[in-house]
Every structure is written in C-alpha cells, then in structure tokens.
C-alpha beads as a LAMMPS data file, in Angstrom:
LAMMPS data file: protein, C-alpha beads

225 atoms
224 bonds

1 atom types
1 bond types

-500.0 500.0 xlo xhi
-500.0 500.0 ylo yhi
-500.0 500.0 zlo zhi

Masses

1 110.0

Atoms # bond

1 1 1 7.577 -22.514 -40.595
2 1 1 5.382 -19.898 -39.065
3 1 1 7.534 -17.598 -36.482
4 1 1 5.973 -17.170 -33.143
5 1 1 6.337 -13.742 -31.800
6 1 1 7.382 -13.389 -28.148
7 1 1 5.052 -11.885 -26.054
8 1 1 5.871 -8.282 -25.068
9 1 1 7.156 -7.568 -21.579
10 1 1 4.868 -5.062 -20.042
11 1 1 6.226 -1.692 -18.755
12 1 1 4.448 -0.810 -15.521
13 1 1 4.372 2.523 -13.978
14 1 1 3.603 2.414 -10.317
15 1 1 2.056 5.331 -8.281
16 1 1 1.756 5.043 -4.796
17 1 1 -0.385 7.657 -3.786
18 1 1 -0.107 8.831 0.165
19 1 1 -1.321 11.567 2.447
20 1 1 1.621 13.508 2.369
21 1 1 3.599 12.395 -1.235
22 1 1 2.973 10.656 -4.160
23 1 1 5.707 8.044 -5.223
24 1 1 6.648 6.791 -8.588
25 1 1 8.586 4.061 -10.111
26 1 1 8.362 2.431 -13.898
27 1 1 9.880 -0.639 -15.197
28 1 1 13.793 -0.386 -16.196
29 1 1 14.056 2.897 -13.903
30 1 1 16.368 3.055 -10.858
31 1 1 15.152 6.326 -9.172
32 1 1 11.918 6.864 -7.546
33 1 1 10.351 10.309 -7.861
34 1 1 8.140 11.894 -5.688
35 1 1 5.695 14.748 -5.641
36 1 1 3.794 16.189 -2.358
37 1 1 0.263 15.629 -2.221
38 1 1 -1.932 16.796 0.561
39 1 1 -5.847 17.856 0.881
40 1 1 -5.962 19.633 -2.516
41 1 1 -4.802 16.668 -4.482
42 1 1 -7.926 15.504 -6.255
43 1 1 -7.978 12.394 -8.681
44 1 1 -7.788 14.521 -11.311
45 1 1 -5.173 16.746 -10.401
46 1 1 -2.948 13.659 -9.556
47 1 1 -3.033 12.032 -12.881
48 1 1 -1.915 15.639 -14.604
49 1 1 1.117 16.079 -12.100
50 1 1 1.979 12.287 -12.381
51 1 1 1.834 12.319 -16.295
52 1 1 4.062 15.666 -16.045
53 1 1 6.796 14.373 -13.517
54 1 1 7.170 10.868 -15.782
55 1 1 6.961 12.570 -19.361
56 1 1 10.073 11.304 -20.202
57 1 1 9.547 7.607 -19.017
58 1 1 7.856 4.723 -21.338
59 1 1 4.890 2.588 -20.034
60 1 1 1.823 0.850 -21.120
61 1 1 0.067 0.153 -17.822
62 1 1 -0.390 1.618 -14.324
63 1 1 -0.730 0.334 -10.860
64 1 1 -2.208 2.397 -8.607
65 1 1 -1.785 2.160 -4.923
66 1 1 -4.802 4.089 -3.046
67 1 1 -5.091 5.021 0.485
68 1 1 -8.245 3.528 1.641
69 1 1 -10.358 0.161 0.495
70 1 1 -11.064 -0.790 -3.081
71 1 1 -14.064 -2.448 -4.508
72 1 1 -14.448 -4.027 -7.896
73 1 1 -11.690 -2.173 -9.096
74 1 1 -12.782 1.398 -7.496
75 1 1 -12.075 3.219 -4.338
76 1 1 -15.012 2.394 -1.947
77 1 1 -14.701 5.727 -0.248
78 1 1 -12.782 9.395 -0.800
79 1 1 -9.703 9.201 0.649
80 1 1 -9.045 10.999 4.405
81 1 1 -6.055 13.180 3.898
82 1 1 -6.447 13.935 -0.061
83 1 1 -8.860 16.239 -2.071
84 1 1 -11.946 14.487 -3.956
85 1 1 -13.187 13.139 -7.013
86 1 1 -11.495 9.569 -6.532
87 1 1 -14.638 7.395 -6.466
88 1 1 -15.966 7.807 -9.853
89 1 1 -12.831 8.648 -11.666
90 1 1 -12.001 6.992 -15.029
91 1 1 -8.366 6.555 -14.495
92 1 1 -7.800 4.255 -17.396
93 1 1 -9.127 7.021 -19.376
94 1 1 -6.966 9.793 -18.104
95 1 1 -3.739 7.934 -18.196
96 1 1 -4.602 6.368 -21.764
97 1 1 -3.643 2.811 -20.783
98 1 1 -4.929 0.157 -18.372
99 1 1 -5.016 0.795 -14.896
100 1 1 -5.012 -1.499 -12.041
101 1 1 -5.923 -0.057 -8.542
102 1 1 -5.285 -1.830 -5.259
103 1 1 -5.239 -0.614 -1.352
104 1 1 -1.873 0.811 -0.846
105 1 1 -1.588 -1.477 1.968
106 1 1 -2.384 -4.403 0.035
107 1 1 0.130 -3.625 -2.754
108 1 1 3.261 -3.294 -0.350
109 1 1 2.044 -6.569 1.204
110 1 1 2.134 -8.094 -2.417
111 1 1 5.682 -6.883 -2.610
112 1 1 6.659 -8.374 0.730
113 1 1 5.269 -12.104 0.261
114 1 1 7.431 -14.812 0.685
115 1 1 4.913 -17.641 0.553
116 1 1 2.741 -19.427 3.065
117 1 1 -0.020 -17.234 5.476
118 1 1 1.174 -13.900 5.475
119 1 1 -0.312 -10.647 7.594
120 1 1 0.918 -7.586 6.532
121 1 1 0.555 -4.470 8.995
122 1 1 1.248 -1.029 7.792
123 1 1 2.172 1.278 10.775
124 1 1 2.188 4.791 9.099
125 1 1 -0.289 7.618 9.457
126 1 1 -3.104 4.898 9.831
127 1 1 -2.993 1.273 9.831
128 1 1 -2.888 -0.464 6.874
129 1 1 -3.306 -4.329 6.734
130 1 1 -3.366 -7.355 4.363
131 1 1 -3.432 -11.021 4.386
132 1 1 -1.873 -13.186 1.667
133 1 1 -2.570 -17.250 1.562
134 1 1 -0.905 -19.578 -0.905
135 1 1 -0.785 -16.413 -3.104
136 1 1 -4.240 -15.369 -2.801
137 1 1 -4.141 -11.456 -1.611
138 1 1 -6.961 -10.474 0.541
139 1 1 -6.881 -6.850 1.553
140 1 1 -8.574 -6.155 4.985
141 1 1 -10.041 -3.111 7.066
142 1 1 -8.579 -3.899 10.417
143 1 1 -7.855 -0.470 11.444
144 1 1 -11.309 0.347 12.840
145 1 1 -12.073 -2.873 14.575
146 1 1 -12.580 -1.976 18.582
147 1 1 -9.216 -2.772 20.472
148 1 1 -9.037 -0.959 23.778
149 1 1 -11.195 1.547 25.867
150 1 1 -13.410 2.284 23.058
151 1 1 -10.491 3.236 20.661
152 1 1 -9.669 1.161 17.383
153 1 1 -6.383 -0.631 16.564
154 1 1 -5.517 2.458 14.307
155 1 1 -5.769 4.785 17.499
156 1 1 -3.194 2.796 19.072
157 1 1 -0.835 1.691 16.130
158 1 1 -1.346 4.703 13.723
159 1 1 0.422 7.935 14.294
160 1 1 -2.249 9.367 16.661
161 1 1 -1.472 6.600 18.813
162 1 1 2.512 7.208 18.785
163 1 1 2.025 10.866 19.436
164 1 1 -0.230 10.030 22.121
165 1 1 1.252 7.160 24.070
166 1 1 5.210 7.928 23.291
167 1 1 7.271 5.606 21.682
168 1 1 7.786 3.060 24.303
169 1 1 4.150 2.542 25.056
170 1 1 3.328 2.504 21.495
171 1 1 6.025 -0.182 20.855
172 1 1 4.165 -2.365 23.525
173 1 1 0.985 -2.292 21.803
174 1 1 2.537 -3.037 18.369
175 1 1 4.075 -6.165 20.046
176 1 1 0.930 -7.124 21.638
177 1 1 -1.283 -6.476 18.466
178 1 1 0.992 -8.174 16.146
179 1 1 0.892 -11.309 18.413
180 1 1 -2.893 -11.292 18.929
181 1 1 -3.925 -10.702 15.366
182 1 1 -1.159 -13.731 14.093
183 1 1 -2.755 -15.842 16.272
184 1 1 -6.316 -14.870 15.374
185 1 1 -5.524 -15.112 11.634
186 1 1 -3.169 -18.168 11.992
187 1 1 -0.530 -16.265 10.308
188 1 1 2.677 -17.822 9.680
189 1 1 4.331 -14.827 9.749
190 1 1 3.757 -11.000 9.935
191 1 1 5.493 -8.335 7.895
192 1 1 5.353 -4.993 9.645
193 1 1 5.711 -1.831 6.933
194 1 1 5.183 1.681 6.832
195 1 1 7.006 4.751 7.778
196 1 1 6.774 4.143 11.442
197 1 1 8.637 0.828 11.475
198 1 1 12.124 2.842 12.076
199 1 1 10.801 3.812 15.488
200 1 1 10.492 0.124 16.432
201 1 1 13.468 -1.179 18.946
202 1 1 12.878 -4.940 18.963
203 1 1 10.696 -6.999 16.325
204 1 1 7.669 -9.338 17.875
205 1 1 8.196 -12.895 17.726
206 1 1 7.284 -13.941 14.152
207 1 1 7.669 -10.760 12.781
208 1 1 10.161 -9.356 10.320
209 1 1 10.607 -5.806 8.684
210 1 1 9.048 -4.670 5.402
211 1 1 10.077 -1.732 3.310
212 1 1 8.359 0.972 1.436
213 1 1 10.002 0.067 -1.618
214 1 1 8.009 -3.530 -1.377
215 1 1 5.182 -1.313 -2.809
216 1 1 6.857 -0.963 -5.922
217 1 1 7.662 -4.325 -6.338
218 1 1 3.883 -5.454 -5.646
219 1 1 2.683 -3.033 -8.310
220 1 1 4.654 -4.604 -10.514
221 1 1 3.749 -8.118 -9.631
222 1 1 0.079 -6.728 -10.056
223 1 1 0.440 -7.584 -13.530
224 1 1 2.192 -11.158 -13.367
225 1 1 0.063 -13.845 -14.096

Bonds

1 1 1 2
2 1 2 3
3 1 3 4
4 1 4 5
5 1 5 6
6 1 6 7
7 1 7 8
8 1 8 9
9 1 9 10
10 1 10 11
11 1 11 12
12 1 12 13
13 1 13 14
14 1 14 15
15 1 15 16
16 1 16 17
17 1 17 18
18 1 18 19
19 1 19 20
20 1 20 21
21 1 21 22
22 1 22 23
23 1 23 24
24 1 24 25
25 1 25 26
26 1 26 27
27 1 27 28
28 1 28 29
29 1 29 30
30 1 30 31
31 1 31 32
32 1 32 33
33 1 33 34
34 1 34 35
35 1 35 36
36 1 36 37
37 1 37 38
38 1 38 39
39 1 39 40
40 1 40 41
41 1 41 42
42 1 42 43
43 1 43 44
44 1 44 45
45 1 45 46
46 1 46 47
47 1 47 48
48 1 48 49
49 1 49 50
50 1 50 51
51 1 51 52
52 1 52 53
53 1 53 54
54 1 54 55
55 1 55 56
56 1 56 57
57 1 57 58
58 1 58 59
59 1 59 60
60 1 60 61
61 1 61 62
62 1 62 63
63 1 63 64
64 1 64 65
65 1 65 66
66 1 66 67
67 1 67 68
68 1 68 69
69 1 69 70
70 1 70 71
71 1 71 72
72 1 72 73
73 1 73 74
74 1 74 75
75 1 75 76
76 1 76 77
77 1 77 78
78 1 78 79
79 1 79 80
80 1 80 81
81 1 81 82
82 1 82 83
83 1 83 84
84 1 84 85
85 1 85 86
86 1 86 87
87 1 87 88
88 1 88 89
89 1 89 90
90 1 90 91
91 1 91 92
92 1 92 93
93 1 93 94
94 1 94 95
95 1 95 96
96 1 96 97
97 1 97 98
98 1 98 99
99 1 99 100
100 1 100 101
101 1 101 102
102 1 102 103
103 1 103 104
104 1 104 105
105 1 105 106
106 1 106 107
107 1 107 108
108 1 108 109
109 1 109 110
110 1 110 111
111 1 111 112
112 1 112 113
113 1 113 114
114 1 114 115
115 1 115 116
116 1 116 117
117 1 117 118
118 1 118 119
119 1 119 120
120 1 120 121
121 1 121 122
122 1 122 123
123 1 123 124
124 1 124 125
125 1 125 126
126 1 126 127
127 1 127 128
128 1 128 129
129 1 129 130
130 1 130 131
131 1 131 132
132 1 132 133
133 1 133 134
134 1 134 135
135 1 135 136
136 1 136 137
137 1 137 138
138 1 138 139
139 1 139 140
140 1 140 141
141 1 141 142
142 1 142 143
143 1 143 144
144 1 144 145
145 1 145 146
146 1 146 147
147 1 147 148
148 1 148 149
149 1 149 150
150 1 150 151
151 1 151 152
152 1 152 153
153 1 153 154
154 1 154 155
155 1 155 156
156 1 156 157
157 1 157 158
158 1 158 159
159 1 159 160
160 1 160 161
161 1 161 162
162 1 162 163
163 1 163 164
164 1 164 165
165 1 165 166
166 1 166 167
167 1 167 168
168 1 168 169
169 1 169 170
170 1 170 171
171 1 171 172
172 1 172 173
173 1 173 174
174 1 174 175
175 1 175 176
176 1 176 177
177 1 177 178
178 1 178 179
179 1 179 180
180 1 180 181
181 1 181 182
182 1 182 183
183 1 183 184
184 1 184 185
185 1 185 186
186 1 186 187
187 1 187 188
188 1 188 189
189 1 189 190
190 1 190 191
191 1 191 192
192 1 192 193
193 1 193 194
194 1 194 195
195 1 195 196
196 1 196 197
197 1 197 198
198 1 198 199
199 1 199 200
200 1 200 201
201 1 201 202
202 1 202 203
203 1 203 204
204 1 204 205
205 1 205 206
206 1 206 207
207 1 207 208
208 1 208 209
209 1 209 210
210 1 210 211
211 1 211 212
212 1 212 213
213 1 213 214
214 1 214 215
215 1 215 216
216 1 216 217
217 1 217 218
218 1 218 219
219 1 219 220
220 1 220 221
221 1 221 222
222 1 222 223
223 1 223 224
224 1 224 225
C-alpha cells in the first residue's frame, strides 16, 4: 500500500511595511522584529535589510503588507512616506520564494475578521480601510473620499486631523464616521485598528478595537485555503 505523505506546513515570513517602521514575524517565532523605514527605504533596500534581519529564521514564502492600493498583485502607485521603485519590483525573485502582496489595512483586516460583514478602519498616519463579507476580502480606498468642508475622511481621521482638531474633536469625528460608514455599507460590526486607537476614550456603537498584531495573523491567513 502506497504511503501518502502529509502536506508540508508552509513557513511564512510576514513583513508589515509602514512609513516609520518595517515589522517582521515568521511561523514559529514569538518576537516581532522591527527596523526603521522612512523616505530612503526603496523596495530593493527593504528586501536587503529584511533578509539580513531575519537570516536566522526559516521561511519558504512571504506575505507583504504594503501601505497603498494593490492591483493584480502589484502596488498601484509608489508609497507616500517611503523611497521609490515599488511598482514594478519583482519581490518573488528578490526574496527567492513566492510572495503575496496585500494592502496593509487589508492584511490587518484579514487578521481581525470573525465572520459576517466586517468593516475595518485603520487609524494611523493615514486612514486604511477594508471590508470582508462572508470571508471575501475587499480592500477599499475610503480615505480620499470627500467628507466635510472640502476635506477627505483621511484629513479628519488620520494623523493630520488629530493634530489639527485636537484629541476631543478627533474622537467625535471617529465616532461619527464609524457610524456613517457602518450604516452605508451595512456592516455587522466595525474593527478600529492602527496606532492611534490608543487615543480613543470610548468606542463607537458597533465597533471593537483591533490590534496591530492582527496584521501578522492576517499575513499567515493569506496562505490558507
């Protein structure tokens, strides 16, 4: 009788690229590693510094969270807060293994999902957004839609809005926009993620807090069937 070999469990390296830091975690590892990014961080430099930082980790595929929209597995445009060369870069060739790329907010949304219709809003430097309906992920670009006084949702809910409005007024707009978008998109619940969620005092109705660590869970889930 022929023995059937068990399928090998993939070992995934998750790379969460941000405008300030790049964070990494791999299958079987407990501690997140972090390196500074910024305006000199080109796509090629990112791969070099990541490979050097995790040279003692074993992985055979990579999940890459990218701070911008992704079309057909490639960045649609260059990132605002990083160096250039991202749109046409061959990440699989550079890493030497299969690479899947997802918008960073969508990757965190994937790790935050607990069924039904979920809207994810990432309150960080900008405003990330994604929707998951019955397990189907749909990255969204709500940030640059018009909201108020000729300004966008990101102008109010992103870091610029927090600094311009002050914490109290910013919280008010977070609550208002969360309710408005939840109603418009018929979401069962909203997950608020991103670095600025720690500045919220009370959660809007129908919302719960996410965690930046969910980005890694989302990165691992990207390779699940």
